[in-house]
C-alpha positions as CSV (number, residue, x, y, z in Angstrom):
1,X,37.3,1.1,20.5
2,X,34.1,-0.2,21.7
3,X,31.7,-2.2,19.5
4,X,29.2,0.6,19.8
5,X,31.6,3.2,18.6
6,X,32.6,1.1,16.0
7,X,29.1,0.6,14.5
8,X,28.8,4.2,14.6
9,X,31.9,4.9,12.2
10,X,31.1,1.9,9.8
11,X,30.6,3.5,6.4
12,X,28.5,1.5,3.9
13,X,30.3,0.3,1.0
14,X,30.6,1.9,-2.2
15,X,29.2,0.2,-5.2
16,X,32.0,-0.6,-7.4
17,X,32.4,0.6,-10.9
18,X,32.0,4.1,-10.5
19,X,34.4,6.8,-12.4
20,X,36.6,9.4,-10.5
21,X,34.4,12.3,-11.3
22,X,31.1,11.5,-12.5
23,X,30.8,8.3,-9.9
24,X,28.0,6.1,-11.2
25,X,25.9,8.4,-13.5
26,X,27.1,6.8,-16.4
27,X,25.5,3.5,-15.1
28,X,22.4,5.2,-13.7
29,X,21.7,7.0,-17.1
30,X,22.6,3.8,-19.1
31,X,20.7,1.3,-17.2
32,X,19.2,2.0,-13.8
33,X,17.3,-1.0,-13.2
34,X,20.6,-3.2,-13.6
35,X,22.5,-0.9,-11.4
36,X,19.8,-1.1,-9.1
37,X,20.0,-4.9,-9.1
38,X,23.5,-5.0,-8.5
39,X,23.4,-2.5,-5.5
40,X,20.8,-4.9,-3.9
41,X,23.6,-7.6,-3.6
42,X,26.1,-5.4,-1.9
43,X,24.8,-5.4,1.3
44,X,21.8,-3.9,3.3
45,X,23.0,-0.1,2.7
46,X,25.6,1.2,0.0
47,X,26.7,4.3,-1.3
48,X,26.4,5.6,-4.9
49,X,27.9,8.5,-6.1
50,X,26.0,10.6,-9.0
51,X,28.3,13.3,-10.0
52,X,29.5,14.8,-6.8
53,X,26.4,13.7,-4.7
54,X,26.4,10.6,-2.6
55,X,23.3,8.5,-2.4
56,X,22.6,5.7,0.2
57,X,20.9,2.8,-1.2
58,X,18.6,0.8,0.9
59,X,18.8,-2.6,-0.2
60,X,17.3,-5.0,2.4
61,X,13.8,-5.0,4.5
62,X,15.6,-4.0,8.0
63,X,17.0,-0.9,6.2
64,X,13.8,0.0,4.7
65,X,11.7,-0.9,7.9
66,X,14.0,1.5,9.9
67,X,13.6,4.4,7.5
68,X,9.9,4.0,6.6
69,X,8.7,2.7,9.8
70,X,10.7,2.5,12.9
71,X,12.3,6.1,12.6
72,X,10.2,7.5,9.7
73,X,9.8,11.0,11.3
74,X,13.7,11.6,10.7
75,X,13.2,11.0,6.8
76,X,11.2,13.6,4.3
77,X,10.6,13.4,0.7
78,X,13.9,14.1,-1.1
79,X,13.7,17.4,-2.5
80,X,14.9,16.8,-6.2
81,X,12.3,14.6,-6.5
82,X,9.5,16.5,-4.7
83,X,10.5,19.5,-6.5
84,X,9.9,18.0,-9.8
85,X,6.3,16.7,-8.7
86,X,5.6,19.9,-7.0
87,X,6.2,21.7,-10.5
88,X,3.3,19.3,-12.0
89,X,1.1,19.1,-9.0
90,X,1.8,22.0,-6.4
91,X,1.5,21.2,-2.6
92,X,-0.1,17.9,-2.0
93,X,-0.1,14.8,-0.2
94,X,2.8,13.3,-2.3
95,X,5.1,16.3,-1.9
96,X,4.4,17.6,1.6
97,X,5.8,16.7,5.0
98,X,5.5,16.9,8.6
99,X,2.2,18.4,9.9
100,X,1.3,19.8,6.3
101,X,1.5,15.9,5.3
102,X,-0.4,14.8,8.0
103,X,-3.2,17.2,7.7
104,X,-3.6,16.1,4.2
105,X,-3.8,12.5,4.9
106,X,-6.3,12.9,7.5
107,X,-8.7,14.7,5.0
108,X,-8.1,12.3,2.2
109,X,-8.1,8.6,4.1
110,X,-11.8,8.5,4.4
111,X,-11.9,8.4,0.7
112,X,-9.9,5.1,0.0
113,X,-11.7,3.3,2.9
114,X,-11.9,-0.5,2.0
115,X,-16.0,-0.3,2.1
116,X,-16.1,3.0,-0.5
117,X,-13.3,1.4,-2.7
118,X,-15.8,-1.8,-2.8
119,X,-18.5,0.4,-4.3
120,X,-16.3,1.2,-7.2
121,X,-16.3,-2.7,-8.4
122,X,-19.6,-2.5,-10.9
123,X,-18.3,0.7,-12.3
124,X,-14.7,-0.8,-13.3
125,X,-16.1,-3.7,-15.2
126,X,-18.5,-1.6,-16.9
127,X,-15.5,0.5,-18.2
128,X,-13.6,-2.3,-19.1
129,X,-16.4,-3.8,-21.0
130,X,-17.1,-0.3,-22.6
131,X,-13.1,-0.3,-23.6
132,X,-13.6,-3.7,-25.4
133,X,-16.8,-2.5,-27.5
134,X,-14.8,-1.5,-30.6
135,X,-12.4,-4.8,-30.3
136,X,-14.6,-7.1,-32.5
137,X,-14.3,-4.8,-35.5
138,X,-10.9,-3.6,-35.3
139,X,-9.9,-7.5,-35.2
140,X,-12.1,-8.3,-38.3
141,X,-10.1,-5.4,-39.9
142,X,-7.1,-7.3,-39.1
143,X,-5.9,-4.1,-36.9
144,X,-3.6,-4.3,-33.8
145,X,-4.7,-3.3,-30.1
146,X,-2.0,-1.6,-28.3
147,X,-3.0,-3.0,-24.9
148,X,-0.6,0.0,-23.0
149,X,-2.5,2.7,-24.7
150,X,-5.8,0.9,-24.2
151,X,-4.9,0.3,-20.2
152,X,-3.9,4.0,-19.9
153,X,-7.0,5.0,-21.4
154,X,-9.1,2.5,-19.6
155,X,-7.6,3.6,-16.1
156,X,-8.2,7.0,-16.6
157,X,-11.8,6.6,-17.3
158,X,-12.2,4.9,-14.0
159,X,-10.1,7.3,-12.1
160,X,-12.2,9.9,-13.5
161,X,-15.5,8.3,-12.9
162,X,-14.4,7.2,-9.3
163,X,-12.8,10.2,-8.4
164,X,-14.3,13.0,-10.1
165,X,-17.7,11.3,-11.7
166,X,-16.5,12.7,-15.2
167,X,-15.4,11.3,-18.5
168,X,-11.9,12.6,-18.9
169,X,-11.4,11.8,-22.3
170,X,-14.6,13.9,-23.3
171,X,-14.5,16.4,-20.5
172,X,-11.0,17.0,-19.9
173,X,-9.5,17.5,-23.4
174,X,-5.9,17.3,-23.4
175,X,-5.8,15.9,-19.9
176,X,-3.9,12.6,-20.4
177,X,-1.8,13.9,-23.3
178,X,-0.7,16.8,-20.9
179,X,0.3,14.1,-18.1
180,X,2.5,12.3,-20.6
181,X,4.3,15.5,-21.2
182,X,4.9,16.1,-17.4
183,X,5.9,12.8,-16.6
184,X,8.9,12.6,-19.3
185,X,9.7,16.2,-18.3
186,X,10.1,15.2,-14.5
187,X,11.9,11.9,-15.1
188,X,14.5,13.8,-16.9
189,X,15.0,16.4,-14.5
190,X,15.4,13.6,-11.9
191,X,17.9,11.5,-13.9
192,X,19.7,14.3,-15.8
193,X,22.4,16.4,-13.5
194,X,22.4,19.2,-16.2
195,X,18.8,20.3,-17.2
196,X,18.2,24.1,-17.4
197,X,16.1,25.8,-14.8
198,X,12.5,26.0,-15.6
199,X,12.5,29.5,-16.1
200,X,15.1,29.0,-19.4
201,X,12.7,29.2,-22.5
202,X,13.9,25.8,-23.9
203,X,11.3,24.0,-25.9
204,X,11.3,21.4,-23.3
205,X,10.1,23.7,-20.8
206,X,7.8,25.5,-22.8
207,X,6.2,22.3,-23.6
208,X,6.0,21.5,-19.8
209,X,4.4,24.8,-18.6
210,X,2.0,24.4,-21.1
211,X,1.0,21.1,-20.2
212,X,0.7,22.2,-16.4
213,X,-1.2,25.0,-17.3
214,X,-3.7,22.7,-19.2
215,X,-4.1,19.9,-16.4
216,X,-4.4,22.7,-14.0
217,X,-7.1,24.5,-16.2
218,X,-9.0,21.4,-16.7
219,X,-9.2,20.0,-13.2
220,X,-10.1,23.8,-12.4
221,X,-13.0,23.6,-14.5
222,X,-14.5,20.6,-13.1
223,X,-14.0,21.9,-9.6
224,X,-15.6,25.1,-10.7
225,X,-18.6,23.3,-12.2
226,X,-19.0,21.0,-9.1
227,X,-19.0,24.1,-6.7
228,X,-21.5,25.7,-8.9
229,X,-24.2,23.1,-8.1
230,X,-27.3,24.0,-6.1
231,X,-27.9,22.4,-2.5
232,X,-30.9,20.7,-4.2
233,X,-28.5,18.8,-6.7
234,X,-27.9,15.2,-5.6
235,X,-24.3,14.7,-4.8
236,X,-22.2,12.4,-6.7
237,X,-20.8,10.7,-3.7
238,X,-17.1,10.5,-5.4
239,X,-13.5,11.9,-3.7
240,X,-14.3,15.4,-5.1
241,X,-17.3,15.6,-3.0
242,X,-15.6,14.3,0.1
243,X,-12.8,16.6,-0.5
244,X,-14.9,19.4,-0.7
245,X,-16.7,18.5,2.5
246,X,-13.7,17.8,4.5
247,X,-12.6,19.3,7.5
248,X,-9.5,18.9,9.5
249,X,-10.6,17.5,13.1
250,X,-8.3,19.7,14.8
251,X,-8.7,23.3,13.1
252,X,-11.9,22.8,11.4
253,X,-10.5,24.2,8.4
254,X,-10.9,22.7,4.7
255,X,-8.7,22.8,1.7
256,X,-8.7,25.8,-0.5
257,X,-9.3,25.6,-4.2
258,X,-5.8,25.7,-5.0
259,X,-5.1,22.9,-2.4
260,X,-7.9,20.7,-3.9
261,X,-6.5,21.2,-7.6
262,X,-3.2,20.2,-6.1
263,X,-4.6,17.0,-4.4
264,X,-6.8,15.9,-7.8
265,X,-3.8,16.5,-9.9
266,X,-1.3,13.7,-7.7
267,X,-4.4,11.2,-7.3
268,X,-5.6,11.5,-10.9
269,X,-1.5,11.6,-12.3
270,X,-0.8,8.7,-10.0
271,X,-4.1,6.6,-10.1
272,X,-4.1,5.9,-13.6
273,X,-0.4,5.8,-14.6
274,X,0.4,3.2,-12.0
275,X,-2.2,0.7,-12.9
276,X,-2.1,0.9,-16.6
277,X,1.5,0.1,-16.5
278,X,0.8,-3.0,-14.2
279,X,-1.8,-4.4,-16.2
280,X,0.3,-3.9,-19.5
281,X,3.2,-5.8,-17.9
282,X,0.8,-8.5,-16.6
283,X,-0.6,-9.0,-20.2
284,X,2.8,-9.1,-21.7
285,X,4.1,-12.0,-19.1
286,X,0.8,-13.8,-19.9
287,X,1.3,-14.0,-23.4
288,X,4.9,-15.1,-22.6
289,X,3.8,-17.7,-20.5
290,X,0.7,-19.4,-22.4
291,X,0.2,-22.1,-19.8
292,X,-0.1,-19.6,-17.0
293,X,-2.5,-17.8,-19.1
294,X,-4.6,-20.8,-19.8
295,X,-4.8,-21.3,-16.0
296,X,-5.9,-18.1,-15.5
297,X,-8.8,-18.5,-18.0
298,X,-9.7,-21.6,-16.6
299,X,-10.1,-20.4,-13.3
300,X,-12.1,-17.3,-14.8
301,X,-14.5,-20.1,-16.5
302,X,-15.0,-21.9,-13.5
303,X,-15.8,-19.3,-11.3
304,X,-17.6,-17.0,-13.4
305,X,-18.8,-19.0,-16.3
306,X,-20.4,-16.3,-18.7
307,X,-21.1,-13.4,-16.4
308,X,-19.0,-10.4,-15.6
309,X,-16.7,-10.6,-12.2
310,X,-18.0,-9.1,-9.1
311,X,-16.4,-8.1,-6.1
312,X,-17.9,-11.1,-4.3
313,X,-15.9,-13.4,-7.0
314,X,-12.5,-12.0,-6.0
315,X,-11.7,-14.6,-3.2
316,X,-12.1,-17.4,-6.1
317,X,-9.8,-15.7,-7.9
318,X,-6.7,-16.4,-6.2
319,X,-4.5,-17.3,-9.3
320,X,-5.7,-13.9,-11.0
321,X,-4.6,-12.0,-7.7
322,X,-1.2,-13.8,-7.6
323,X,-0.4,-13.0,-11.3
324,X,-0.8,-9.4,-10.5
325,X,1.3,-9.7,-7.2
326,X,4.1,-11.4,-9.4
327,X,3.7,-8.5,-12.2
328,X,4.1,-6.0,-9.2
329,X,7.3,-7.8,-8.0
330,X,8.9,-7.9,-11.5
331,X,7.6,-4.6,-12.9
332,X,6.9,-2.3,-9.8
333,X,5.3,0.8,-11.3
334,X,7.1,2.8,-8.6
335,X,10.7,1.2,-9.0
336,X,12.4,3.4,-6.2
337,X,11.5,5.9,-3.7
338,X,13.8,8.5,-2.2
339,X,14.1,10.3,1.2
340,X,16.0,13.1,2.4
341,X,17.7,12.4,6.3
342,X,17.1,15.2,9.0
343,X,19.7,14.0,11.7
344,X,22.4,11.7,11.7
345,X,21.4,7.9,12.2
346,X,22.6,4.5,12.0
347,X,20.9,2.1,9.4
348,X,21.4,-1.7,9.7
349,X,24.8,-1.1,11.5
350,X,26.0,1.8,9.0
351,X,26.2,5.4,9.8
352,X,24.3,7.8,8.0
353,X,25.0,11.5,7.8
354,X,22.7,14.3,8.5
355,X,21.1,15.4,5.5
356,X,22.0,12.3,3.5
357,X,19.9,11.4,0.5
358,X,18.6,7.7,0.5
359,X,16.7,5.6,-2.2
360,X,14.6,2.7,-1.2
361,X,15.9,0.2,-3.9
362,X,12.4,-1.1,-4.6
363,X,13.4,-2.8,-8.0
364,X,16.4,-4.5,-6.5
365,X,15.2,-6.0,-3.5
366,X,12.4,-7.6,-5.6
367,X,15.4,-9.2,-7.5
368,X,17.3,-10.7,-4.5
369,X,17.5,-14.3,-5.5
370,X,17.8,-14.9,-1.5
371,X,14.1,-13.5,-1.3
372,X,13.0,-14.8,-4.8
373,X,14.8,-17.7,-6.0
374,X,15.1,-17.5,-10.0
375,X,14.0,-13.9,-9.9
376,X,13.7,-13.6,-13.5
377,X,11.6,-16.3,-13.7
378,X,7.5,-15.3,-14.0
379,X,6.0,-17.6,-11.1
380,X,2.9,-16.4,-9.4
381,X,3.1,-19.8,-7.2
382,X,5.7,-17.3,-5.2
383,X,2.8,-15.7,-3.5
384,X,1.3,-19.2,-2.2
385,X,1.0,-19.0,1.8
386,X,3.1,-22.1,1.8
387,X,6.0,-20.5,-0.5
388,X,5.9,-17.2,1.4
389,X,5.6,-17.5,5.0
390,X,9.3,-17.5,5.4
391,X,10.0,-14.7,3.2
392,X,10.2,-11.2,5.2
393,X,7.1,-8.8,4.3
394,X,9.1,-6.0,3.4
395,X,10.7,-8.0,0.6
396,X,8.0,-7.0,-1.2
397,X,7.3,-3.3,-1.6
398,X,5.4,-2.2,-4.6
399,X,3.4,0.1,-2.5
400,X,6.0,1.1,0.2
401,X,5.1,0.4,3.8
402,X,4.5,2.7,7.0
403,X,2.7,5.9,7.4
404,X,3.3,7.0,3.8
405,X,2.4,3.8,2.2
406,X,0.4,4.6,-0.9
407,X,-2.9,5.6,0.1
408,X,-4.9,4.2,-3.2
409,X,-3.0,0.5,-2.9
410,X,-6.3,-1.3,-2.3
411,X,-8.2,0.6,-5.0
412,X,-5.2,0.0,-7.5
413,X,-5.4,-3.7,-6.6
414,X,-9.1,-4.2,-6.7
415,X,-9.1,-2.3,-10.2
416,X,-6.2,-4.6,-11.7
417,X,-7.8,-7.6,-10.5
418,X,-11.3,-7.0,-12.2
419,X,-9.9,-5.6,-15.4
420,X,-7.7,-8.6,-15.9
421,X,-10.5,-10.9,-15.4
422,X,-13.1,-9.0,-17.3
423,X,-10.7,-8.9,-20.6
424,X,-9.5,-12.3,-20.4
425,X,-12.8,-13.7,-19.8
426,X,-13.9,-12.4,-23.2
427,X,-10.4,-12.6,-25.2
428,X,-6.9,-14.4,-25.5
429,X,-4.0,-12.0,-26.6
430,X,-1.5,-12.7,-28.8
431,X,1.7,-10.6,-29.2
432,X,2.2,-9.3,-32.4
433,X,4.8,-11.3,-34.5
434,X,8.3,-9.9,-34.4
435,X,7.6,-7.2,-31.5
436,X,9.7,-6.8,-28.7
437,X,8.7,-5.9,-25.3
438,X,11.5,-3.6,-23.7
439,X,11.2,-1.6,-20.4
440,X,11.4,2.3,-20.5
441,X,12.1,4.2,-17.3
442,X,9.8,7.0,-16.7
443,X,8.3,8.3,-13.6
444,X,6.9,4.8,-13.7
445,X,8.1,1.4,-15.6
446,X,6.4,1.5,-19.2
447,X,7.2,-0.3,-22.3
448,X,9.7,1.4,-24.8
449,X,7.2,0.6,-28.0
450,X,3.9,-0.5,-26.5
451,X,2.3,-3.9,-26.5
452,X,0.3,-4.6,-29.9
453,X,-1.8,-7.6,-29.6
454,X,-4.2,-9.8,-31.8
455,X,-7.4,-10.5,-29.5
456,X,-9.0,-13.8,-30.3
457,X,-12.4,-13.9,-28.9
458,X,-13.2,-17.1,-26.5
């Protein structure tokens, strides 16, 4: 047999520890993050069995590059995940493939141009300052502030202002609570093989359907109010205005009302959940490492003095930036990303059959000790140029890579750095005594019990 033929028939190794009938389903349900870390040590590609389904784990930069960059046209959004998201938002940039995805990407991309994003910096700082307005009174009453709740509230406000020019807390009623419902429901469908169809009138299904109606109703109301504005009204200049005006370069067609709601749905959902969880874990890590927290605050004092941060200050806040990057390594909001193969392929020397299900093992790659020595140690200096020059670029995947890289990655990083700087310039957080910070698996990584803190004015 030739070497080429042998490579074509090489089957990826099966991850140890599965059972005869359910495979690795028990380990996946019990602790998926631990399982993903173990998988990342088994080679560039491995096989997992979840019930009767074989999943191919992509555990190395070269495997990820092949699927997300080199041969990306052969891989579509994994249908089970896409179906769960489609239930929430309809057909949108996140759930679509092929020409439908390309058309939406062309329409949305200008809204996330670097210069447009930079214009939001002042608003982000202003919203962070508004969030802190009642903190002195709460501290005087001996209350604790749950920073996870606070960051979720703040990032929803920021995304509402930037994308829709509205106050989501005031104008969209129960929108944030409804997103929580659909997030829990969707991850349950992804992780549980035995969920009843949506048409079955279970309590969870009814709650989910009501939440979807609430979300679509709230966004539909915002859209209708914008469409009703007269031509003499001053445009808001936000994402919604851009989407209303956007036309496909080839066809000249714009987005329908349902398509607009679907895109807004996915952007609002992803735009506040991911950044909120990143900020929450950044505060957690800094409180657990007071020497790094003190160094960040020293950097802020030197660069800013008493004035609030601006876009122009960010190059001087390099430690603050590296703290955010290390947080994204240790707690990537998107901890995995799935694809369905179309045709048979060879990835890192392993044969992958047509129609295969694949998972980009983001979390596992972020903890590979050959890329990240002592991976459980919080060390922002990993991202200094001298410490990262030899590390593969795709060993760090918080926003994925390739044509389907997260469209809002620059906005998310700008927001996170400015919010962290604004809050730590004013306050030193201390975790509530006895509180244990544990990770919860949701559509994004979260804490199980929140992050209650005391805030000492500086």
